[in-house]
C-alpha positions as CSV (number, residue, x, y, z in Angstrom):
1,M,6.8,-45.9,-3.8
2,R,8.3,-42.7,-5.1
3,A,5.2,-40.8,-4.0
4,S,5.6,-42.3,-0.5
5,R,9.2,-41.1,-0.3
6,A,8.3,-37.6,-1.6
7,F,5.4,-37.4,0.9
8,A,7.7,-38.5,3.8
9,A,10.3,-35.9,2.7
10,V,7.7,-33.2,2.7
11,L,6.4,-34.3,6.0
12,C,9.9,-34.3,7.5
13,L,10.6,-30.8,6.1
14,T,7.3,-29.5,7.4
15,A,8.0,-30.9,10.9
16,T,11.5,-29.3,10.8
17,L,10.1,-25.9,9.8
18,A,7.4,-26.1,12.5
19,A,10.0,-26.9,15.1
20,A,12.2,-24.1,13.9
21,Q,9.3,-21.6,14.2
22,I,8.6,-22.8,17.8
23,F,12.3,-22.5,18.5
24,D,12.4,-19.0,16.9
25,Q,9.4,-17.8,19.0
26,A,11.1,-19.0,22.2
27,D,14.3,-17.2,21.2
28,W,12.6,-14.0,19.9
29,K,13.9,-10.8,21.3
30,E,12.5,-7.3,20.7
31,T,14.9,-4.9,19.0
32,E,15.6,-1.5,20.5
33,V,12.4,0.5,20.3
34,P,12.8,3.7,18.4
35,P,11.5,6.9,20.1
36,P,7.9,7.9,19.4
37,P,7.6,9.5,15.9
38,A,6.0,12.9,15.3
39,F,2.5,12.6,14.1
40,D,0.0,14.9,12.4
41,V,-3.8,14.7,13.0
42,K,-4.3,16.1,9.5
43,R,-2.8,12.8,8.0
44,L,-4.9,10.4,10.0
45,L,-6.5,7.5,8.2
46,P,-9.7,6.3,10.1
47,I,-9.9,2.8,11.4
48,E,-13.2,1.1,10.7
49,M,-14.9,0.6,14.1
50,P,-18.2,-0.8,15.3
51,P,-21.0,1.8,15.0
52,Y,-21.6,1.9,18.8
53,M,-18.1,3.3,19.4
54,S,-18.2,7.0,20.3
55,L,-14.4,7.5,20.0
56,K,-12.9,7.9,16.5
57,F,-9.6,6.3,15.9
58,G,-7.0,7.0,13.2
59,V,-3.4,6.1,12.3
60,D,-0.9,8.5,10.9
61,P,0.5,6.5,8.0
62,A,3.9,8.3,8.2
63,T,4.4,6.6,11.6
64,L,4.0,3.0,10.4
65,T,7.1,0.9,10.5
66,V,8.0,-2.8,10.6
67,T,11.3,-3.6,12.3
68,G,13.5,-6.7,11.9
69,D,11.9,-8.4,14.9
70,G,8.5,-8.4,13.1
71,V,6.9,-5.7,15.2
72,V,4.6,-3.3,13.5
73,R,4.9,0.1,15.2
74,Y,2.6,3.1,14.7
75,V,0.9,6.1,16.3
76,V,-2.9,5.8,16.8
77,V,-5.0,8.8,17.7
78,A,-8.3,8.7,19.5
79,T,-10.6,11.6,19.2
80,G,-13.6,12.1,21.4
81,S,-16.9,13.8,20.5
82,G,-15.8,16.9,22.3
83,G,-12.6,17.1,20.3
84,T,-10.3,15.6,23.0
85,V,-7.3,14.0,21.3
86,N,-5.2,11.2,22.8
87,A,-2.3,9.5,21.0
88,F,-0.6,6.2,21.7
89,Y,2.7,4.8,20.3
90,E,2.2,1.1,20.1
91,G,3.6,-2.1,18.6
92,V,1.8,-5.2,17.3
93,R,3.3,-8.7,17.0
94,C,1.2,-10.4,14.4
95,A,3.0,-13.8,15.1
96,T,1.6,-13.9,18.6
97,D,-1.5,-11.6,18.5
98,E,0.1,-9.2,21.0
99,V,0.3,-5.5,21.5
100,K,2.5,-3.2,23.6
101,T,1.9,0.5,24.3
102,Y,5.3,2.3,24.5
103,A,4.2,5.9,25.1
104,R,1.1,8.1,25.5
105,F,0.9,11.7,24.2
106,S,-0.5,14.2,26.6
107,G,0.1,17.9,27.3
108,G,2.0,18.2,24.0
109,A,4.6,15.6,24.8
110,W,5.2,11.9,24.8
111,Q,5.2,10.2,28.2
112,P,6.8,6.7,28.2
113,V,4.8,3.9,29.7
114,E,6.7,2.8,32.8
115,W,6.0,-0.9,32.6
116,A,5.3,-1.5,28.9
117,E,4.5,-5.2,28.4
118,W,3.1,-7.4,25.7
119,K,-0.6,-8.2,26.1
120,R,-2.8,-10.5,24.1
121,I,-4.9,-8.4,21.6
122,N,-8.1,-10.4,22.4
123,N,-7.7,-9.7,26.2
124,M,-7.5,-5.9,25.6
125,N,-10.4,-3.5,26.2
126,S,-9.1,-1.6,23.2
127,I,-11.2,-2.8,20.3
128,Y,-9.3,-0.5,18.0
129,V,-6.1,-2.6,18.3
130,K,-7.9,-5.8,17.3
131,E,-9.6,-3.9,14.4
132,L,-6.4,-2.3,13.2
133,A,-4.4,-5.6,13.3
134,K,-7.2,-7.5,11.6
135,Q,-8.0,-4.8,9.0
136,S,-4.5,-3.7,7.9
137,L,-1.4,-4.5,9.9
138,C,-1.4,-8.3,9.8
139,R,-2.1,-10.9,7.2
140,G,-2.7,-14.0,9.3
141,H,0.2,-14.2,11.8
142,A,2.7,-12.1,9.9
143,P,3.0,-8.4,9.1
144,R,1.8,-7.4,5.7
145,A,4.5,-7.2,3.1
146,S,5.0,-3.5,3.4
147,T,3.8,-0.4,5.1
148,R,2.3,0.6,1.7
149,D,0.1,-2.5,1.8
150,M,-0.9,-1.6,5.4
151,V,-1.9,1.9,4.3
152,R,-3.9,0.5,1.4
153,E,-5.7,-1.9,3.8
154,I,-6.5,0.9,6.3
155,K,-8.0,2.9,3.4
156,K,-10.0,-0.2,2.2
157,P,-9.9,-3.1,4.5
158,E,-9.9,-6.7,3.2
159,I,-10.7,-7.9,6.7
160,L,-9.2,-11.3,6.8
161,E,-10.2,-13.6,9.7
162,R,-7.3,-14.1,12.1
């Protein structure tokens, strides 16, 4: 009898927490986005990519931040075989598997993305976002505990299934 009541209480609590999470997701609001941080190509940590990729991607660890809204923001740099460098200031929402590009770096300056919007990571043509989220930014559907953990995982990915 006691076990039944305990089980019922746990079940009730679990349902309440699940409902709270759904409610929180519906009420989620992105905090004000900080301006794109300065980055340095000398600090880039490479993102493990499939061998067929000709572009090399890296993240400047000094640009990694997690804000109170649960968004992990960073600067990723793509380098082509000819030495062409492109950088993107992006954010990942681990809770919803979404990414948003806030700005692109070109001509020595950041250019804001005019209609920045959240897009499903799996619907993106940018494989690097999926790899970065899976390898280091997210642990399941939450950001890793700290940017230090993220840097450690970029250096040696645990690669958890999402």
